[in-house]
C-alpha positions as CSV (number, residue, x, y, z in Angstrom):
1,M,-13.1,-16.2,21.5
2,V,-11.6,-14.5,18.4
3,V,-12.7,-16.3,15.2
4,P,-10.0,-16.3,12.4
5,L,-11.5,-14.5,9.5
6,T,-10.0,-16.9,6.9
7,S,-11.7,-19.9,8.6
8,L,-15.0,-18.4,7.4
9,S,-14.1,-18.0,3.7
10,H,-14.4,-20.6,1.0
11,G,-11.7,-18.9,-1.1
12,A,-9.2,-16.3,0.1
13,G,-9.1,-12.8,-1.4
14,C,-9.1,-12.6,-5.2
15,G,-9.0,-16.4,-5.2
16,C,-12.8,-16.4,-4.7
17,K,-13.3,-14.9,-8.2
18,L,-15.5,-16.7,-10.6
19,P,-13.2,-18.6,-13.1
20,A,-12.2,-16.6,-16.2
21,A,-13.1,-19.4,-18.5
22,A,-16.6,-19.7,-17.0
23,L,-17.2,-16.0,-16.9
24,A,-16.2,-15.2,-20.5
25,P,-19.2,-16.8,-22.3
26,V,-21.6,-15.2,-19.8
27,L,-20.3,-11.7,-20.6
28,A,-20.1,-12.4,-24.3
29,A,-23.9,-13.1,-24.3
30,L,-24.8,-9.7,-22.7
31,P,-26.3,-7.1,-25.0
32,R,-24.2,-4.1,-26.0
33,R,-25.5,-0.6,-26.0
34,S,-24.2,1.8,-28.6
35,D,-22.9,4.9,-26.8
36,T,-20.0,6.9,-28.3
37,N,-19.2,8.2,-24.8
38,V,-18.3,4.7,-23.5
39,L,-14.5,4.7,-24.0
40,V,-14.0,1.4,-22.2
41,G,-16.7,-1.2,-21.6
42,F,-16.5,-4.9,-20.7
43,D,-15.6,-6.1,-24.2
44,T,-11.9,-6.3,-23.6
45,A,-11.9,-7.5,-20.0
46,D,-10.3,-4.2,-18.9
47,D,-9.9,-3.2,-15.2
48,A,-12.5,-0.5,-15.1
49,G,-15.2,1.2,-17.2
50,V,-14.5,4.6,-18.6
51,Y,-17.3,7.1,-19.6
52,R,-16.6,10.5,-21.3
53,L,-18.5,13.3,-19.6
54,T,-16.8,16.2,-21.6
55,D,-14.0,16.7,-24.0
56,D,-11.6,17.1,-21.0
57,L,-13.1,14.7,-18.4
58,A,-13.9,11.0,-18.2
59,L,-15.4,9.1,-15.3
60,V,-13.7,5.8,-14.3
61,Q,-15.8,3.3,-12.4
62,T,-14.9,0.0,-10.8
63,V,-16.0,-2.3,-8.0
64,D,-14.1,-5.0,-6.2
65,F,-14.7,-7.0,-3.0
66,F,-13.7,-10.4,-1.7
67,T,-13.5,-12.8,1.2
68,P,-10.8,-12.5,3.9
69,I,-7.2,-13.3,2.8
70,V,-5.8,-12.6,6.3
71,D,-7.2,-13.0,9.8
72,D,-6.4,-9.5,11.1
73,P,-9.5,-7.4,10.3
74,F,-7.6,-4.1,10.0
75,D,-5.2,-5.7,7.5
76,F,-8.1,-7.2,5.6
77,G,-9.7,-3.8,5.3
78,R,-6.4,-2.3,4.1
79,I,-5.8,-5.0,1.5
80,A,-9.3,-4.9,0.1
81,A,-9.2,-1.1,-0.3
82,T,-5.8,-1.2,-1.9
83,N,-7.0,-3.8,-4.3
84,A,-10.2,-1.9,-5.2
85,L,-8.3,1.3,-5.9
86,S,-5.8,-0.5,-8.1
87,D,-8.3,-0.9,-10.9
88,V,-8.5,2.9,-11.3
89,Y,-4.7,3.3,-11.3
90,A,-4.5,0.6,-13.9
91,M,-6.5,2.8,-16.3
92,G,-4.1,5.7,-15.8
93,A,-6.7,7.5,-13.7
94,R,-6.9,9.2,-10.3
95,P,-9.4,7.7,-7.8
96,V,-11.5,10.4,-6.0
97,S,-14.3,8.7,-4.1
98,A,-15.4,5.3,-2.9
99,L,-18.3,3.4,-1.3
100,N,-17.8,0.6,1.1
101,L,-19.3,-2.8,0.3
102,V,-19.9,-5.0,3.4
103,A,-21.1,-8.5,3.9
104,F,-20.9,-9.4,7.6
105,S,-22.5,-11.1,10.5
106,L,-22.6,-8.8,13.5
107,A,-24.1,-11.7,15.6
108,D,-21.1,-14.0,14.9
109,L,-18.2,-11.5,14.8
110,G,-19.3,-8.4,16.6
111,E,-19.1,-4.7,16.0
112,E,-15.4,-4.4,16.9
113,V,-14.3,-6.6,14.0
114,L,-16.4,-4.7,11.5
115,S,-15.1,-1.4,12.9
116,E,-11.5,-2.6,12.3
117,I,-12.2,-3.7,8.7
118,L,-13.7,-0.3,7.9
119,R,-10.9,1.5,9.7
120,G,-8.4,-0.3,7.6
121,G,-10.2,0.6,4.4
122,A,-10.5,4.2,5.5
123,E,-6.8,4.5,6.3
124,V,-5.9,3.4,2.8
125,A,-8.4,5.7,1.2
126,S,-7.1,8.6,3.2
127,D,-3.5,7.8,2.1
128,A,-4.7,7.8,-1.5
129,G,-6.6,11.1,-1.2
130,V,-9.9,9.3,-1.7
131,A,-13.2,10.3,0.0
132,V,-15.3,7.5,1.4
133,L,-18.9,8.7,0.9
134,G,-20.8,5.8,2.4
135,G,-21.7,2.3,1.4
136,H,-24.0,-0.7,1.6
137,S,-24.0,-3.7,4.0
138,I,-25.8,-7.0,4.1
139,D,-26.0,-9.8,6.7
140,D,-23.8,-12.7,5.7
141,R,-22.0,-15.4,7.7
142,E,-19.1,-15.4,5.2
143,P,-17.5,-11.9,5.6
144,K,-16.7,-9.9,2.5
145,F,-15.4,-6.4,2.0
146,G,-14.4,-4.1,-0.8
147,M,-15.2,-0.8,-2.5
148,A,-16.9,0.7,-5.5
149,V,-14.5,3.4,-6.6
150,T,-14.9,6.4,-8.9
151,G,-11.9,8.0,-10.6
152,V,-11.3,10.7,-13.2
153,V,-9.0,11.0,-16.2
154,H,-8.6,13.0,-19.3
155,P,-10.1,11.0,-22.2
156,D,-6.9,11.2,-24.1
157,R,-4.8,9.8,-21.3
158,V,-6.8,6.6,-20.6
159,L,-4.5,3.5,-20.5
160,T,-6.2,0.3,-21.4
161,N,-5.0,-3.3,-21.9
162,R,-5.4,-3.2,-25.7
163,G,-2.6,-0.8,-26.7
164,G,0.4,-3.2,-26.6
165,Q,2.9,-3.1,-29.5
166,P,5.2,-5.8,-30.9
167,G,8.5,-5.7,-29.0
168,D,7.1,-4.0,-25.9
169,A,8.8,-5.0,-22.7
170,L,6.5,-6.4,-20.0
171,V,7.2,-4.8,-16.6
172,L,5.7,-6.2,-13.4
173,T,5.7,-3.8,-10.5
174,K,5.1,-6.2,-7.5
175,P,6.1,-9.8,-6.7
176,L,3.6,-12.6,-6.8
177,G,2.6,-15.2,-4.3
178,A,-0.1,-13.9,-2.0
179,G,-2.4,-16.7,-2.9
180,A,0.2,-19.2,-1.8
181,V,0.8,-17.4,1.5
182,S,-2.9,-17.3,2.4
183,T,-3.3,-21.0,1.5
184,A,-0.3,-22.0,3.5
185,L,-1.6,-20.1,6.5
186,K,-5.1,-21.7,6.3
187,R,-3.4,-25.2,6.1
188,G,-1.1,-24.6,9.0
189,L,2.2,-24.7,7.0
190,P,5.2,-23.3,8.8
191,A,7.2,-20.3,7.6
192,A,4.5,-18.6,5.5
193,P,5.7,-15.1,4.9
194,L,2.6,-13.2,6.1
195,T,4.3,-9.9,7.0
196,A,6.0,-9.7,3.6
197,A,2.7,-10.6,1.8
198,V,0.7,-8.0,3.7
199,E,3.3,-5.3,2.8
200,V,3.0,-6.1,-0.9
201,M,-0.8,-6.2,-0.8
202,T,-1.2,-2.9,1.0
203,T,1.2,-1.0,-1.3
204,L,-0.8,1.4,-3.5
205,N,-0.2,1.2,-7.3
206,R,-0.4,5.0,-7.4
207,D,3.3,5.7,-8.0
208,A,3.7,2.8,-10.4
209,A,0.8,4.1,-12.4
210,A,2.3,7.6,-12.6
211,A,5.6,6.1,-13.7
212,A,3.8,4.1,-16.4
213,Q,2.1,7.2,-17.7
214,A,5.4,9.2,-17.7
215,A,7.1,6.4,-19.5
216,G,4.5,6.4,-22.2
217,A,3.2,2.9,-21.5
218,H,1.2,1.5,-24.4
219,A,-1.0,-0.9,-22.3
220,L,-1.6,-1.4,-18.6
221,T,-3.4,-3.8,-16.3
222,D,-3.1,-5.1,-12.8
223,V,-2.4,-8.7,-11.7
224,T,-5.0,-10.1,-9.3
225,G,-7.1,-13.2,-9.1
226,F,-6.7,-14.6,-12.6
227,G,-2.9,-14.8,-12.1
228,L,-0.1,-13.3,-14.1
229,L,-0.8,-15.5,-17.1
230,G,-4.6,-14.9,-17.0
231,H,-4.2,-11.1,-17.0
232,L,-1.3,-11.1,-19.5
233,H,-3.5,-13.2,-21.8
234,E,-6.2,-10.6,-21.6
235,L,-3.7,-7.8,-22.4
236,A,-2.1,-9.7,-25.3
237,H,-5.4,-10.8,-26.8
238,A,-6.8,-7.3,-26.6
239,S,-3.6,-6.0,-28.3
240,G,-3.7,-8.6,-31.0
241,L,-0.3,-10.0,-30.0
242,A,1.4,-13.0,-28.4
243,A,3.7,-12.8,-25.3
244,E,6.9,-14.4,-24.1
245,V,7.6,-14.7,-20.3
246,R,11.0,-15.5,-18.7
247,A,9.9,-17.6,-15.8
248,A,13.1,-17.0,-13.8
249,A,12.6,-13.2,-14.1
250,V,9.1,-13.2,-12.5
251,P,9.5,-11.9,-8.9
252,A,8.1,-13.8,-5.9
253,I,7.4,-12.6,-2.4
254,D,10.3,-13.8,-0.3
255,G,9.6,-17.4,0.9
256,V,6.9,-18.2,-1.6
257,L,8.9,-20.3,-4.0
258,A,9.9,-22.5,-1.0
259,L,6.2,-23.0,-0.3
260,L,5.4,-23.9,-3.9
261,E,8.2,-26.4,-4.0
262,D,6.3,-28.6,-1.5
263,P,5.8,-31.9,-3.2
264,E,2.3,-32.2,-1.8
265,E,1.4,-28.8,-3.2
266,R,-0.3,-27.8,0.0
267,A,0.3,-24.1,-0.6
268,V,-1.4,-24.1,-4.1
269,A,-4.8,-22.3,-3.8
270,G,-7.9,-23.6,-5.5
271,G,-8.0,-20.4,-7.5
272,T,-4.5,-21.0,-8.7
273,R,-5.3,-24.5,-9.8
274,R,-8.3,-23.1,-11.9
275,N,-6.0,-20.4,-13.3
276,R,-3.4,-23.0,-14.4
277,A,-6.1,-25.2,-16.0
278,H,-7.3,-22.1,-17.9
279,A,-3.8,-20.9,-18.8
280,E,-2.8,-24.3,-20.3
281,Q,-5.4,-23.6,-23.1
282,F,-3.2,-20.7,-24.4
283,T,0.2,-21.2,-22.8
284,S,3.2,-23.4,-23.6
285,F,5.8,-24.0,-21.0
286,A,9.4,-24.9,-21.9
287,P,10.4,-28.3,-20.4
288,G,13.0,-26.7,-18.1
289,V,10.5,-24.4,-16.2
290,P,10.4,-25.7,-12.6
291,E,7.0,-26.7,-11.2
292,A,7.1,-24.1,-8.5
293,R,7.5,-21.3,-11.1
294,R,4.6,-22.7,-13.2
295,W,2.4,-22.4,-10.1
296,L,3.8,-18.9,-9.4
297,V,2.8,-17.4,-12.7
298,C,-0.7,-18.8,-12.1
299,D,-0.9,-17.7,-8.4
300,A,-4.3,-16.2,-7.6
301,M,-2.8,-12.9,-6.5
302,T,-4.7,-10.4,-4.4
303,S,-3.9,-6.7,-4.7
304,G,-1.0,-7.4,-7.1
305,G,1.2,-5.0,-9.0
306,L,0.7,-3.4,-12.4
307,L,1.7,-5.1,-15.6
308,A,2.8,-2.6,-18.2
309,A,3.7,-2.9,-21.9
310,V,6.2,-0.3,-22.7
311,A,8.9,0.5,-25.2
312,P,12.1,-1.4,-24.2
313,G,14.1,1.8,-23.9
314,R,11.6,3.2,-21.3
315,A,11.2,0.0,-19.2
316,G,13.8,1.2,-16.7
317,A,11.6,4.2,-15.8
318,L,9.1,1.9,-14.1
319,P,9.6,0.6,-10.5
320,G,9.5,-3.1,-11.4
321,T,11.0,-6.1,-13.2
322,V,11.1,-6.8,-16.9
323,I,9.6,-10.3,-17.2
324,G,9.2,-10.7,-20.9
325,R,7.9,-9.0,-24.1
326,L,5.0,-8.8,-26.5
327,V,5.6,-10.4,-29.9
328,A,3.8,-11.0,-33.2
329,G,1.8,-14.2,-33.0
330,P,-1.6,-15.7,-32.4
331,A,-3.4,-13.2,-30.2
332,G,-3.4,-14.0,-26.5
333,T,-1.0,-16.9,-26.7
334,I,1.9,-17.1,-24.2
335,T,5.2,-18.9,-24.1
336,V,6.9,-19.4,-20.8
337,N,10.6,-20.3,-20.9
């Protein structure tokens, strides 16, 4: 009997992240080490760490893993690998190597399922030109998979989440809603657009990152488990600015808005609820914003697109949708209208 992978997970994909509101004070209490070669640490909640090796070369390091968001093991591997690589692209860097991170029960699920997960990850890594060098595994009845990824970038070409400028257009390169799709599937709701969601989650952010670099983006991040508002808050706060979002402009995976219009809110993931509770501390919604779109901008997305802050005249050079802008105002605050 084949066991659905999502039936073994307490929270799907990036929705299993620790809440941002709970994590922030823990990180704030950690000691800082003074090292002039640390170009990006954890102070600004950026996507990856950056360490300068020479005047021409910096190392980019990140790690990302999570519980299954789909039942197909091959697709789970592909999604997890795409998501892990995204953090390197979000720094304007090129991923070069990766290590697999595996939590798995061979006794419960068998070797074939694990092989398919690893094959999915390897396929994405190959497409990205990334060498998988090995990894680490532990026995765990709740499966988890991801990668520790190393990338490279010129120190002068690092893109962070703290360079936004007043008036910058905000461009989102992928639609939202994977959290809603996964939750709908787990709860047996009809018409959950799984194929469309998998296509979004397995699309590398490589080309979008290259376009952002070419367009001279001032700030860059990716949208994952903390939702659009959570990650935009980090970007705006780090940039010392406020943000405005046009709710109707935010793209959704086909079929997701219909799921989120369910009056019983059965497609709203637990992570999405936590995201919204956190976002309401720094976000004001205009009265006319529909409830489904309020949930969408808080969706606990897995392997989402890039969110770029770029001069308005260059926004059209990115493969995405302009969803708002950065403005002068209290750092990190957001208005959704």
